[in-house]
C-alpha positions as CSV (number, residue, x, y, z in Angstrom):
1,M,-24.6,-10.4,-4.4
2,A,-22.5,-12.0,-1.6
3,E,-20.2,-9.8,0.4
4,H,-16.6,-10.0,-0.6
5,Q,-13.7,-9.9,1.9
6,I,-10.4,-8.3,1.1
7,R,-7.7,-11.0,1.2
8,F,-4.2,-10.9,0.0
9,E,-3.1,-14.5,-0.7
10,D,-1.6,-14.4,-4.2
11,G,1.8,-12.7,-4.2
12,A,2.3,-12.8,-7.9
13,A,-1.2,-11.2,-8.6
14,Y,-0.6,-8.6,-6.0
15,E,2.7,-7.7,-7.6
16,R,1.2,-7.3,-11.1
17,M,-1.3,-4.7,-9.8
18,M,-0.4,-3.2,-6.4
19,G,3.3,-4.1,-6.2
20,V,4.1,-1.9,-9.2
21,W,1.9,1.0,-8.0
22,S,3.5,0.7,-4.6
23,R,6.9,1.0,-6.1
24,F,6.0,4.2,-7.9
25,A,4.6,5.7,-4.8
26,G,7.4,4.3,-2.7
27,E,10.1,6.0,-4.8
28,V,8.5,9.4,-4.0
29,F,8.0,8.5,-0.4
30,L,11.6,7.6,0.1
31,D,12.8,10.8,-1.6
32,W,10.7,12.7,0.9
33,L,12.0,10.7,3.9
34,M,15.6,11.2,2.9
35,P,16.9,8.4,5.2
36,R,20.6,8.0,6.0
37,P,22.5,4.9,5.0
38,G,22.9,2.2,7.6
39,F,19.4,2.3,9.1
40,R,17.7,-0.7,10.6
41,W,14.3,-0.8,9.0
42,I,11.0,-2.6,9.8
43,D,8.5,-2.8,6.9
44,I,5.2,-3.6,8.5
45,G,2.6,-5.2,6.2
46,C,5.4,-5.9,3.7
47,G,3.1,-8.1,1.5
48,S,4.9,-9.2,-1.6
49,G,8.0,-7.3,-0.6
50,A,7.8,-4.5,-3.1
51,F,8.6,-1.7,-0.7
52,S,11.2,-3.8,1.2
53,E,13.0,-4.2,-2.1
54,L,13.1,-0.5,-2.6
55,L,14.7,-0.1,0.8
56,V,17.4,-2.6,-0.1
57,E,18.0,-1.0,-3.5
58,R,18.0,2.6,-2.5
59,C,18.7,3.1,1.1
60,A,21.9,1.1,1.9
61,P,20.2,-0.4,5.0
62,A,22.0,-2.3,7.7
63,E,19.0,-4.6,7.9
64,V,15.4,-4.9,6.8
65,K,12.7,-6.9,8.6
66,G,9.4,-7.4,6.7
67,I,6.3,-8.4,8.7
68,D,3.0,-9.6,7.2
69,P,0.1,-11.8,8.2
70,S,0.0,-13.6,4.8
71,E,2.4,-16.5,4.5
72,A,1.6,-16.7,0.7
73,Q,2.7,-13.1,0.3
74,L,5.8,-13.7,2.3
75,A,6.7,-16.7,0.2
76,F,6.7,-14.4,-2.8
77,A,8.7,-11.8,-1.0
78,R,11.4,-14.4,-0.2
79,T,11.9,-14.9,-4.0
80,R,13.0,-11.3,-4.5
81,P,16.6,-10.2,-4.9
82,A,16.0,-8.1,-1.7
83,A,15.9,-11.4,0.3
84,R,19.7,-11.4,0.2
85,L,19.4,-8.8,3.0
86,A,15.8,-8.5,4.0
87,E,14.2,-11.1,6.3
88,F,10.5,-11.8,5.9
89,R,8.4,-13.3,8.7
90,Q,4.8,-13.6,9.7
91,G,3.5,-11.2,12.3
92,D,0.8,-8.9,13.5
93,A,1.1,-5.1,13.0
94,M,-0.6,-4.6,16.5
95,A,1.8,-7.0,18.3
96,L,5.2,-6.7,16.6
97,P,7.6,-9.6,17.5
98,F,10.5,-7.3,18.4
99,A,12.0,-5.6,21.4
100,A,11.6,-1.9,22.2
101,D,14.0,0.5,20.4
102,R,15.1,-2.2,18.0
103,F,15.0,-0.2,14.7
104,D,15.9,3.2,13.3
105,A,12.9,3.5,11.1
106,A,9.4,1.9,10.9
107,V,7.3,2.2,7.8
108,M,3.8,1.1,6.7
109,A,3.4,1.2,2.9
110,L,-0.2,1.0,1.8
111,V,-1.1,-0.7,5.1
112,I,-2.4,1.5,7.9
113,F,-6.0,1.4,6.7
114,F,-5.9,-2.4,6.9
115,V,-4.8,-2.4,10.6
116,P,-8.0,-2.9,12.7
117,E,-6.8,-0.4,15.3
118,P,-4.5,2.1,13.6
119,A,-3.6,3.9,16.8
120,K,-2.5,0.6,18.3
121,G,-0.5,-0.3,15.2
122,L,1.2,3.1,15.4
123,A,2.0,2.6,19.1
124,E,3.8,-0.6,18.1
125,M,5.8,1.3,15.5
126,V,6.8,3.9,18.1
127,R,7.7,1.2,20.6
128,V,10.1,-0.7,18.3
129,V,11.9,2.4,17.0
130,A,14.8,3.9,18.9
131,P,14.6,7.5,20.2
132,G,15.2,9.9,17.4
133,G,14.1,7.3,14.8
134,T,11.6,7.7,12.0
135,I,8.0,6.5,11.9
136,A,6.2,6.9,8.5
137,A,3.4,5.6,6.4
138,Y,1.6,6.2,3.1
139,A,-1.9,5.0,2.0
140,W,-4.0,5.4,-1.0
141,D,-6.5,8.2,-0.7
142,M,-9.4,5.8,-1.0
143,L,-12.1,8.3,0.2
144,G,-10.7,11.0,-2.2
145,A,-10.8,8.8,-5.4
146,G,-7.1,8.3,-5.3
147,Y,-7.0,4.5,-5.5
148,P,-5.4,3.0,-8.7
149,G,-8.6,1.0,-9.5
150,E,-11.0,3.8,-8.9
151,P,-12.4,3.8,-12.5
152,I,-13.7,0.3,-11.9
153,R,-14.8,0.9,-8.4
154,A,-16.8,3.9,-9.4
155,E,-18.6,2.0,-12.1
156,L,-19.3,-0.9,-9.7
157,R,-20.9,1.7,-7.4
158,E,-23.0,3.1,-10.3
159,L,-24.3,-0.5,-10.9
160,G,-25.4,-0.7,-7.3
161,L,-22.4,-2.9,-6.2
162,N,-20.2,-1.8,-3.3
163,P,-16.6,-3.0,-3.6
164,P,-15.2,-3.5,-0.1
165,L,-13.1,-0.8,1.6
166,P,-10.3,-1.5,4.1
167,P,-11.6,-1.8,7.6
168,S,-9.9,1.4,8.8
169,V,-10.2,3.4,5.6
170,G,-10.8,6.7,7.5
171,A,-7.1,6.5,8.6
172,S,-6.0,7.1,5.0
173,R,-7.3,10.7,5.1
174,I,-4.4,13.2,5.4
175,D,-5.9,14.9,8.4
176,A,-6.5,11.6,10.1
177,L,-2.8,10.6,9.6
178,R,-1.7,13.9,11.0
179,T,-3.9,13.5,14.0
180,L,-2.7,9.9,14.6
181,W,1.0,10.9,14.4
182,S,0.6,14.0,16.6
183,G,-1.5,12.1,19.1
184,A,1.3,9.5,19.4
185,G,3.6,12.2,20.7
186,L,5.9,12.3,17.7
187,D,8.0,15.3,16.8
188,A,8.4,17.0,13.5
189,V,5.1,15.6,12.1
190,E,4.6,16.3,8.4
191,T,2.1,15.2,5.8
192,R,2.0,15.3,2.0
193,E,0.2,14.0,-1.0
194,I,1.9,11.6,-3.4
195,A,0.7,11.5,-7.0
196,V,2.0,8.9,-9.4
197,Q,1.2,7.9,-13.0
198,R,1.3,4.5,-14.6
199,V,1.2,3.9,-18.4
200,F,-0.7,0.8,-19.7
201,A,-0.1,-0.4,-23.3
202,D,-3.8,-0.3,-23.9
203,F,-7.2,-0.5,-22.1
204,D,-7.1,-4.3,-22.0
205,E,-3.8,-4.2,-20.0
206,F,-5.3,-1.7,-17.6
207,W,-8.4,-3.9,-17.2
208,T,-6.7,-7.3,-16.7
209,T,-4.0,-5.8,-14.4
210,T,-6.5,-3.9,-12.2
211,L,-8.8,-6.9,-11.9
212,S,-6.0,-8.8,-10.1
213,A,-6.7,-6.4,-7.1
214,A,-8.3,-8.2,-4.2
215,T,-10.8,-5.4,-3.7
216,I,-12.2,-5.7,-7.3
217,G,-11.4,-9.0,-9.0
218,P,-13.7,-11.3,-7.0
219,I,-16.7,-9.0,-7.5
220,V,-16.2,-8.9,-11.3
221,A,-15.5,-12.6,-11.4
222,A,-18.9,-13.3,-9.7
223,M,-20.8,-11.2,-12.2
224,P,-22.8,-12.7,-15.2
225,A,-20.7,-12.5,-18.3
226,A,-23.0,-9.9,-20.0
227,E,-23.0,-7.7,-16.9
228,A,-19.2,-7.9,-16.7
229,E,-18.9,-6.9,-20.4
230,R,-21.2,-3.9,-19.7
231,L,-19.1,-2.9,-16.8
232,K,-15.9,-3.1,-18.9
233,A,-17.5,-1.0,-21.7
234,R,-18.4,1.7,-19.1
235,V,-14.9,1.7,-17.6
236,R,-13.5,2.0,-21.1
237,E,-15.4,5.2,-21.7
238,R,-13.8,6.7,-18.6
239,L,-10.3,6.1,-19.9
240,P,-9.7,7.5,-23.4
241,P,-6.4,6.3,-24.9
242,D,-3.8,8.6,-26.3
243,A,-2.7,8.5,-30.0
244,A,-0.7,5.4,-29.4
245,G,-3.6,3.6,-27.7
246,Q,-2.0,3.9,-24.3
247,I,-3.8,4.5,-21.1
248,T,-2.2,6.8,-18.5
249,Y,-3.7,6.8,-15.1
250,T,-2.9,8.9,-12.0
251,A,-3.3,7.6,-8.5
252,R,-2.9,9.5,-5.2
253,A,-1.7,8.6,-1.8
254,N,-1.4,10.4,1.5
255,A,1.8,10.3,3.5
256,V,2.9,11.1,7.0
257,K,6.2,11.1,8.9
258,G,7.4,11.9,12.4
259,R,10.3,11.4,14.7
260,K,10.3,9.6,18.0
261,P,11.4,12.0,20.8
262,A,15.0,11.6,21.8
């Protein structure tokens, strides 16, 4: 089977799957950060704007700048209510288009393992944050089976197919995050695990929602129909429903935060 690249070019599809999961994890992440009102935020790799919207809704920010390489994702983000305050623009995580000390907080929500050079991306976060400011990130624990689509990914692997991993997936490990943040000279570095649950009305909702993920959908779409049905049956066995027919799945992310020395 041909190799599949991870591309995020459909904001609405991303929102159905990962945007919702991101919001669940983002709520816990923001509770942990406990930011003060009036911060100037930069959301790096903002994608469909799910986390940026949380910032606007929950944190009373002075401003929010969302940066992402995908213009299609940004177009979706600009349709959100958050766009009344948040500004979304195209940019590179390793070369942020802002002056030094511009923000009070820089965040990467489910992004750092997509940055080709995580240390360089982190250095840019540190550069654009003012002394005393917050630099934080969270990422799915891909190597620890924490990804929301792991039941399908696991069965694909059993069938001899290897769904793609983010290019810097090792950076999602909690010890790797701590090492990155400490190595960047940040103060008060802390890490934690974030576990979140999502309830699906039935297995079919889990299946169709999860197949909208860029890491899974293209592989299943390329499979012969009979093989795809076999895969679906095997995944169904992994996810027994409750008495109401609902599927509850738990995903896990690793998070890190630190403070730029004053």
